[in-house]
C-alpha positions as CSV (number, residue, x, y, z in Angstrom):
1,M,34.4,17.1,24.1
2,P,31.3,19.2,23.9
3,R,31.2,22.7,25.2
4,K,29.8,23.0,28.7
5,K,28.8,26.2,30.5
6,N,30.2,27.0,34.0
7,L,33.4,25.0,33.7
8,S,35.7,25.1,36.7
9,F,39.2,26.7,36.3
10,E,40.7,23.2,36.2
11,E,38.2,21.9,33.6
12,K,39.0,24.9,31.4
13,I,42.7,24.3,31.6
14,T,42.1,20.7,30.8
15,R,40.0,21.6,27.9
16,L,42.7,24.1,26.6
17,A,45.2,21.2,26.7
18,E,42.8,18.9,24.6
19,I,42.3,21.8,22.1
20,I,46.0,22.2,21.7
21,E,46.4,18.5,21.0
22,E,43.5,18.5,18.5
23,V,44.7,21.6,16.7
24,D,48.3,20.2,16.5
25,S,47.0,17.0,15.0
26,D,47.6,16.5,11.3
27,Q,44.1,14.9,11.2
28,T,42.2,18.0,12.2
29,P,40.5,19.8,9.3
30,L,41.2,23.5,9.0
31,D,37.6,24.6,9.6
32,N,37.5,22.5,12.8
33,A,40.9,23.8,13.8
34,L,39.6,27.4,13.5
35,T,36.5,26.6,15.6
36,L,38.8,25.0,18.3
37,Y,41.2,28.0,18.1
38,K,38.2,30.3,18.8
39,E,37.1,28.2,21.7
40,G,40.6,28.1,23.1
41,L,40.8,31.9,23.0
42,E,37.6,32.2,24.9
43,L,38.8,29.7,27.5
44,A,42.2,31.4,27.8
45,T,40.5,34.8,28.2
46,S,38.2,33.4,30.9
47,C,41.1,31.8,32.7
48,G,43.1,35.0,32.6
49,Q,40.1,37.0,34.0
50,F,39.7,34.3,36.8
51,L,43.4,34.6,37.8
52,T,43.2,38.4,37.8
53,E,40.2,38.4,40.1
54,Y,41.8,35.9,42.4
55,E,45.1,37.8,42.5
56,T,43.3,40.9,43.9
57,Q,41.9,38.7,46.7
58,V,45.0,37.0,47.9
59,Q,46.0,38.2,51.2
60,S,48.9,37.4,53.6
61,L,49.0,37.2,57.3
62,Q,51.4,39.7,58.7
63,K,52.9,39.5,62.2
64,A,53.4,42.9,63.8
65,A,56.1,43.9,66.3
66,D,53.5,43.5,69.2
67,N,52.8,39.9,68.1
68,T,49.4,40.7,66.7
69,F,48.5,39.5,63.2
70,S,46.7,41.5,60.5
71,L,45.6,40.8,57.0
72,Q,47.5,42.8,54.4
73,P,47.2,42.8,50.6
74,F,49.5,40.3,49.0
75,D,52.7,42.1,47.6
76,H,53.8,39.8,44.8
77,S,56.9,42.0,44.1
78,N,58.5,40.6,47.3
79,N,57.8,37.0,46.4
80,M,59.1,36.8,42.8
């Protein structure tokens, strides 16, 4: 698959899976495997940055004692 700019997160994950299959193949020449490895690192870094950005944006709706709701930063320590 040729490289495209502005891939969605899902497309990046799909491409990473393709790269893993290609690199694991006995038919992939070493120089091509290195190129694929570099592309995979770039995609993995980009996906990590994307997830970090979205993690900071996740909010949960909290119900207060007076039955009002407010948006609070998501506390992932309570959900793991």
